[in-house]
mmCIF file of the C-alpha atoms, coordinates in Angstrom:
data_MODEL
# 
_entry.id   MODEL 
# 
loop_
_atom_site.group_PDB 
_atom_site.id 
_atom_site.type_symbol 
_atom_site.label_atom_id 
_atom_site.label_alt_id 
_atom_site.label_comp_id 
_atom_site.label_asym_id 
_atom_site.label_entity_id 
_atom_site.label_seq_id 
_atom_site.pdbx_PDB_ins_code 
_atom_site.Cartn_x 
_atom_site.Cartn_y 
_atom_site.Cartn_z 
_atom_site.occupancy 
_atom_site.B_iso_or_equiv 
_atom_site.pdbx_formal_charge 
_atom_site.auth_seq_id 
_atom_site.auth_comp_id 
_atom_site.auth_asym_id 
_atom_site.auth_atom_id 
_atom_site.pdbx_PDB_model_num 
ATOM 1   C CA . MET A 1 1   ? 1.951   1.653  -15.948 1.00 0.00 ? 1   MET A CA 1 
ATOM 2   C CA . THR A 1 2   ? -1.637  -0.057 -16.308 1.00 0.00 ? 2   THR A CA 1 
ATOM 3   C CA . SER A 1 3   ? -3.315  -0.264 -19.250 1.00 0.00 ? 3   SER A CA 1 
ATOM 4   C CA . PRO A 1 4   ? -7.254  0.843  -19.819 1.00 0.00 ? 4   PRO A CA 1 
ATOM 5   C CA . ASN A 1 5   ? -10.170 -1.378 -17.901 1.00 0.00 ? 5   ASN A CA 1 
ATOM 6   C CA . VAL A 1 6   ? -7.974  -3.779 -16.231 1.00 0.00 ? 6   VAL A CA 1 
ATOM 7   C CA . SER A 1 7   ? -9.898  -6.350 -14.077 1.00 0.00 ? 7   SER A CA 1 
ATOM 8   C CA . ALA A 1 8   ? -9.311  -9.068 -11.153 1.00 0.00 ? 8   ALA A CA 1 
ATOM 9   C CA . GLU A 1 9   ? -5.816  -9.526 -11.545 1.00 0.00 ? 9   GLU A CA 1 
ATOM 10  C CA . ALA A 1 10  ? -3.221  -9.142 -8.752  1.00 0.00 ? 10  ALA A CA 1 
ATOM 11  C CA . PHE A 1 11  ? -0.238  -5.895 -9.159  1.00 0.00 ? 11  PHE A CA 1 
ATOM 12  C CA . THR A 1 12  ? 2.917   -6.790 -8.032  1.00 0.00 ? 12  THR A CA 1 
ATOM 13  C CA . GLU A 1 13  ? 6.353   -4.477 -7.970  1.00 0.00 ? 13  GLU A CA 1 
ATOM 14  C CA . VAL A 1 14  ? 9.544   -4.817 -5.896  1.00 0.00 ? 14  VAL A CA 1 
ATOM 15  C CA . LYS A 1 15  ? 12.263  -3.053 -6.975  1.00 0.00 ? 15  LYS A CA 1 
ATOM 16  C CA . ASN A 1 16  ? 15.786  -2.992 -4.605  1.00 0.00 ? 16  ASN A CA 1 
ATOM 17  C CA . GLU A 1 17  ? 17.383  -0.412 -6.882  1.00 0.00 ? 17  GLU A CA 1 
ATOM 18  C CA . PRO A 1 18  ? 16.200  3.338  -6.797  1.00 0.00 ? 18  PRO A CA 1 
ATOM 19  C CA . ILE A 1 19  ? 13.481  4.060  -9.517  1.00 0.00 ? 19  ILE A CA 1 
ATOM 20  C CA . HIS A 1 20  ? 12.074  6.971  -11.465 1.00 0.00 ? 20  HIS A CA 1 
ATOM 21  C CA . LEU A 1 21  ? 8.614   7.829  -11.202 1.00 0.00 ? 21  LEU A CA 1 
ATOM 22  C CA . MET A 1 22  ? 8.565   11.162 -12.301 1.00 0.00 ? 22  MET A CA 1 
ATOM 23  C CA . ARG A 1 23  ? 5.967   11.486 -14.554 1.00 0.00 ? 23  ARG A CA 1 
ATOM 24  C CA . ASN A 1 24  ? 5.838   7.360  -14.687 1.00 0.00 ? 24  ASN A CA 1 
ATOM 25  C CA . PRO A 1 25  ? 3.327   6.415  -12.067 1.00 0.00 ? 25  PRO A CA 1 
ATOM 26  C CA . LEU A 1 26  ? 3.392   2.446  -11.792 1.00 0.00 ? 26  LEU A CA 1 
ATOM 27  C CA . ILE A 1 27  ? 0.042   2.396  -11.805 1.00 0.00 ? 27  ILE A CA 1 
ATOM 28  C CA . SER A 1 28  ? -1.798  4.898  -13.871 1.00 0.00 ? 28  SER A CA 1 
ATOM 29  C CA . VAL A 1 29  ? -5.275  5.798  -14.851 1.00 0.00 ? 29  VAL A CA 1 
ATOM 30  C CA . ASN A 1 30  ? -6.355  8.587  -16.885 1.00 0.00 ? 30  ASN A CA 1 
ATOM 31  C CA . ASN A 1 31  ? -9.127  9.121  -19.376 1.00 0.00 ? 31  ASN A CA 1 
ATOM 32  C CA . ASN A 1 32  ? -11.882 7.974  -17.403 1.00 0.00 ? 32  ASN A CA 1 
ATOM 33  C CA . ASN A 1 33  ? -11.236 4.444  -17.803 1.00 0.00 ? 33  ASN A CA 1 
ATOM 34  C CA . ASP A 1 34  ? -12.090 1.595  -15.153 1.00 0.00 ? 34  ASP A CA 1 
ATOM 35  C CA . VAL A 1 35  ? -9.322  -0.150 -13.444 1.00 0.00 ? 35  VAL A CA 1 
ATOM 36  C CA . SER A 1 36  ? -9.786  -2.967 -10.860 1.00 0.00 ? 36  SER A CA 1 
ATOM 37  C CA . TYR A 1 37  ? -6.793  -4.995 -8.986  1.00 0.00 ? 37  TYR A CA 1 
ATOM 38  C CA . ASP A 1 38  ? -7.596  -8.020 -6.599  1.00 0.00 ? 38  ASP A CA 1 
ATOM 39  C CA . SER A 1 39  ? -4.493  -7.138 -4.576  1.00 0.00 ? 39  SER A CA 1 
ATOM 40  C CA . VAL A 1 40  ? -1.458  -4.253 -4.809  1.00 0.00 ? 40  VAL A CA 1 
ATOM 41  C CA . THR A 1 41  ? 1.941   -5.120 -3.490  1.00 0.00 ? 41  THR A CA 1 
ATOM 42  C CA . ILE A 1 42  ? 4.445   -2.560 -4.034  1.00 0.00 ? 42  ILE A CA 1 
ATOM 43  C CA . ASP A 1 43  ? 8.030   -2.537 -2.598  1.00 0.00 ? 43  ASP A CA 1 
ATOM 44  C CA . ILE A 1 44  ? 10.275  0.763  -4.021  1.00 0.00 ? 44  ILE A CA 1 
ATOM 45  C CA . LYS A 1 45  ? 12.994  3.249  -3.270  1.00 0.00 ? 45  LYS A CA 1 
ATOM 46  C CA . PRO A 1 46  ? 11.792  6.450  -5.266  1.00 0.00 ? 46  PRO A CA 1 
ATOM 47  C CA . TYR A 1 47  ? 14.030  8.969  -6.081  1.00 0.00 ? 47  TYR A CA 1 
ATOM 48  C CA . LEU A 1 48  ? 12.904  12.043 -4.522  1.00 0.00 ? 48  LEU A CA 1 
ATOM 49  C CA . GLU A 1 49  ? 11.589  14.331 -7.715  1.00 0.00 ? 49  GLU A CA 1 
ATOM 50  C CA . TRP A 1 50  ? 8.768   16.209 -8.799  1.00 0.00 ? 50  TRP A CA 1 
ATOM 51  C CA . GLU A 1 51  ? 5.585   14.612 -10.212 1.00 0.00 ? 51  GLU A CA 1 
ATOM 52  C CA . SER A 1 52  ? 7.217   11.443 -7.946  1.00 0.00 ? 52  SER A CA 1 
ATOM 53  C CA . TYR A 1 53  ? 3.582   9.251  -7.370  1.00 0.00 ? 53  TYR A CA 1 
ATOM 54  C CA . VAL A 1 54  ? 3.764   5.958  -6.919  1.00 0.00 ? 54  VAL A CA 1 
ATOM 55  C CA . VAL A 1 55  ? -0.458  5.060  -8.185  1.00 0.00 ? 55  VAL A CA 1 
ATOM 56  C CA . LYS A 1 56  ? -1.899  8.406  -9.867  1.00 0.00 ? 56  LYS A CA 1 
ATOM 57  C CA . VAL A 1 57  ? -5.643  8.768  -10.592 1.00 0.00 ? 57  VAL A CA 1 
ATOM 58  C CA . GLU A 1 58  ? -6.319  11.911 -12.347 1.00 0.00 ? 58  GLU A CA 1 
ATOM 59  C CA . SER A 1 59  ? -9.723  10.608 -14.603 1.00 0.00 ? 59  SER A CA 1 
ATOM 60  C CA . GLY A 1 60  ? -11.528 7.818  -13.675 1.00 0.00 ? 60  GLY A CA 1 
ATOM 61  C CA . ASN A 1 61  ? -11.886 4.946  -11.023 1.00 0.00 ? 61  ASN A CA 1 
ATOM 62  C CA . LEU A 1 62  ? -9.185  2.714  -9.142  1.00 0.00 ? 62  LEU A CA 1 
ATOM 63  C CA . THR A 1 63  ? -10.619 -0.307 -7.645  1.00 0.00 ? 63  THR A CA 1 
ATOM 64  C CA . ILE A 1 64  ? -8.283  -2.465 -5.010  1.00 0.00 ? 64  ILE A CA 1 
ATOM 65  C CA . ASN A 1 65  ? -10.691 -5.243 -4.084  1.00 0.00 ? 65  ASN A CA 1 
ATOM 66  C CA . GLY A 1 66  ? -7.989  -7.227 -2.040  1.00 0.00 ? 66  GLY A CA 1 
ATOM 67  C CA . ASN A 1 67  ? -4.912  -6.092 0.309   1.00 0.00 ? 67  ASN A CA 1 
ATOM 68  C CA . THR A 1 68  ? -3.012  -3.157 -0.478  1.00 0.00 ? 68  THR A CA 1 
ATOM 69  C CA . SER A 1 69  ? 0.728   -2.936 1.028   1.00 0.00 ? 69  SER A CA 1 
ATOM 70  C CA . ILE A 1 70  ? 2.771   -0.034 -0.466  1.00 0.00 ? 70  ILE A CA 1 
ATOM 71  C CA . PHE A 1 71  ? 6.019   0.798  1.002   1.00 0.00 ? 71  PHE A CA 1 
ATOM 72  C CA . ALA A 1 72  ? 8.315   3.523  -0.673  1.00 0.00 ? 72  ALA A CA 1 
ATOM 73  C CA . ASP A 1 73  ? 11.867  4.306  1.348   1.00 0.00 ? 73  ASP A CA 1 
ATOM 74  C CA . ALA A 1 74  ? 12.990  7.362  -0.713  1.00 0.00 ? 74  ALA A CA 1 
ATOM 75  C CA . VAL A 1 75  ? 16.346  8.105  -2.374  1.00 0.00 ? 75  VAL A CA 1 
ATOM 76  C CA . PHE A 1 76  ? 17.980  11.284 -2.963  1.00 0.00 ? 76  PHE A CA 1 
ATOM 77  C CA . GLU A 1 77  ? 20.402  12.088 -5.610  1.00 0.00 ? 77  GLU A CA 1 
ATOM 78  C CA . GLY A 1 78  ? 22.100  15.510 -5.980  1.00 0.00 ? 78  GLY A CA 1 
ATOM 79  C CA . THR A 1 79  ? 22.305  18.661 -4.164  1.00 0.00 ? 79  THR A CA 1 
ATOM 80  C CA . GLU A 1 80  ? 19.164  20.294 -4.407  1.00 0.00 ? 80  GLU A CA 1 
ATOM 81  C CA . VAL A 1 81  ? 15.817  20.061 -3.944  1.00 0.00 ? 81  VAL A CA 1 
ATOM 82  C CA . GLY A 1 82  ? 13.567  21.845 -6.045  1.00 0.00 ? 82  GLY A CA 1 
ATOM 83  C CA . LYS A 1 83  ? 10.119  23.346 -5.605  1.00 0.00 ? 83  LYS A CA 1 
ATOM 84  C CA . ASP A 1 84  ? 7.527   20.261 -5.073  1.00 0.00 ? 84  ASP A CA 1 
ATOM 85  C CA . ASP A 1 85  ? 9.877   17.565 -5.010  1.00 0.00 ? 85  ASP A CA 1 
ATOM 86  C CA . GLY A 1 86  ? 8.884   14.776 -3.069  1.00 0.00 ? 86  GLY A CA 1 
ATOM 87  C CA . ASN A 1 87  ? 7.279   11.517 -2.808  1.00 0.00 ? 87  ASN A CA 1 
ATOM 88  C CA . TYR A 1 88  ? 3.413   10.612 -2.843  1.00 0.00 ? 88  TYR A CA 1 
ATOM 89  C CA . ILE A 1 89  ? 1.993   7.582  -2.519  1.00 0.00 ? 89  ILE A CA 1 
ATOM 90  C CA . PHE A 1 90  ? -1.936  7.830  -4.249  1.00 0.00 ? 90  PHE A CA 1 
ATOM 91  C CA . LEU A 1 91  ? -2.929  11.028 -6.595  1.00 0.00 ? 91  LEU A CA 1 
ATOM 92  C CA . ALA A 1 92  ? -6.402  11.568 -6.761  1.00 0.00 ? 92  ALA A CA 1 
ATOM 93  C CA . GLY A 1 93  ? -7.335  13.995 -9.779  1.00 0.00 ? 93  GLY A CA 1 
ATOM 94  C CA . LYS A 1 94  ? -10.208 16.028 -10.080 1.00 0.00 ? 94  LYS A CA 1 
ATOM 95  C CA . SER A 1 95  ? -12.680 13.557 -12.127 1.00 0.00 ? 95  SER A CA 1 
ATOM 96  C CA . SER A 1 96  ? -11.476 10.191 -10.127 1.00 0.00 ? 96  SER A CA 1 
ATOM 97  C CA . SER A 1 97  ? -12.276 8.043  -7.325  1.00 0.00 ? 97  SER A CA 1 
ATOM 98  C CA . ILE A 1 98  ? -9.397  5.294  -5.362  1.00 0.00 ? 98  ILE A CA 1 
ATOM 99  C CA . ASN A 1 99  ? -11.612 2.343  -3.625  1.00 0.00 ? 99  ASN A CA 1 
ATOM 100 C CA . LEU A 1 100 ? -9.560  0.516  -1.041  1.00 0.00 ? 100 LEU A CA 1 
ATOM 101 C CA . ARG A 1 101 ? -12.045 -2.907 0.036   1.00 0.00 ? 101 ARG A CA 1 
ATOM 102 C CA . ASP A 1 102 ? -9.633  -4.463 2.420   1.00 0.00 ? 102 ASP A CA 1 
ATOM 103 C CA . ASN A 1 103 ? -6.579  -3.955 4.425   1.00 0.00 ? 103 ASN A CA 1 
ATOM 104 C CA . VAL A 1 104 ? -4.538  -1.091 3.768   1.00 0.00 ? 104 VAL A CA 1 
ATOM 105 C CA . GLU A 1 105 ? -0.608  -0.442 4.625   1.00 0.00 ? 105 GLU A CA 1 
ATOM 106 C CA . ILE A 1 106 ? 1.010   2.176  3.555   1.00 0.00 ? 106 ILE A CA 1 
ATOM 107 C CA . VAL A 1 107 ? 4.623   3.863  4.544   1.00 0.00 ? 107 VAL A CA 1 
ATOM 108 C CA . LEU A 1 108 ? 6.340   6.728  3.111   1.00 0.00 ? 108 LEU A CA 1 
ATOM 109 C CA . LYS A 1 109 ? 9.830   7.019  4.162   1.00 0.00 ? 109 LYS A CA 1 
ATOM 110 C CA . GLN A 1 110 ? 11.940  9.528  3.764   1.00 0.00 ? 110 GLN A CA 1 
ATOM 111 C CA . ASP A 1 111 ? 14.976  9.183  5.902   1.00 0.00 ? 111 ASP A CA 1 
ATOM 112 C CA . LEU A 1 112 ? 17.453  11.358 3.914   1.00 0.00 ? 112 LEU A CA 1 
ATOM 113 C CA . ASP A 1 113 ? 19.305  13.110 6.198   1.00 0.00 ? 113 ASP A CA 1 
ATOM 114 C CA . LEU A 1 114 ? 18.517  16.494 4.359   1.00 0.00 ? 114 LEU A CA 1 
ATOM 115 C CA . ASP A 1 115 ? 19.271  19.953 6.042   1.00 0.00 ? 115 ASP A CA 1 
ATOM 116 C CA . PHE A 1 116 ? 16.280  21.615 4.112   1.00 0.00 ? 116 PHE A CA 1 
ATOM 117 C CA . ILE A 1 117 ? 12.352  21.325 4.742   1.00 0.00 ? 117 ILE A CA 1 
ATOM 118 C CA . ASP A 1 118 ? 10.263  21.962 1.513   1.00 0.00 ? 118 ASP A CA 1 
ATOM 119 C CA . VAL A 1 119 ? 10.516  18.406 0.765   1.00 0.00 ? 119 VAL A CA 1 
ATOM 120 C CA . GLY A 1 120 ? 6.817   16.673 -0.049  1.00 0.00 ? 120 GLY A CA 1 
ATOM 121 C CA . GLY A 1 121 ? 5.472   13.392 1.145   1.00 0.00 ? 121 GLY A CA 1 
ATOM 122 C CA . ASN A 1 122 ? 1.972   12.120 0.674   1.00 0.00 ? 122 ASN A CA 1 
ATOM 123 C CA . ALA A 1 123 ? 0.449   8.967  1.489   1.00 0.00 ? 123 ALA A CA 1 
ATOM 124 C CA . ILE A 1 124 ? -3.027  10.650 -0.314  1.00 0.00 ? 124 ILE A CA 1 
ATOM 125 C CA . TYR A 1 125 ? -2.635  13.681 -2.043  1.00 0.00 ? 125 TYR A CA 1 
ATOM 126 C CA . SER A 1 126 ? -6.045  14.961 -3.601  1.00 0.00 ? 126 SER A CA 1 
ATOM 127 C CA . ARG A 1 127 ? -5.733  17.775 -6.785  1.00 0.00 ? 127 ARG A CA 1 
ATOM 128 C CA . PHE A 1 128 ? -8.799  19.372 -6.900  1.00 0.00 ? 128 PHE A CA 1 
# 
């Protein structure tokens, strides 16, 4: 998770093992902070679960000046999916902005072989 008012650094996260993001995004911006990165590279296997955001900007500003590359290959564990379970790359809250200033590559894969359809998956989700 990021700290407030981060500026001018690269963010890289690569994990081959499944990761829980529920209420614990990799990049989090709140309290009207300004966070800036030179680039962002993320390659993870997030569990399919409620409140599963890779980048969560509730209030404040996130700027990525260079390339943004995010690959998320969803993992399902269990027998049932709860209401609103899913995977989301970016969440933009009511008092927020997300500025992606260079090349953007976002892949969200949910090859889960599930027999139900109530699974969410969004590259960008806006909560206004």
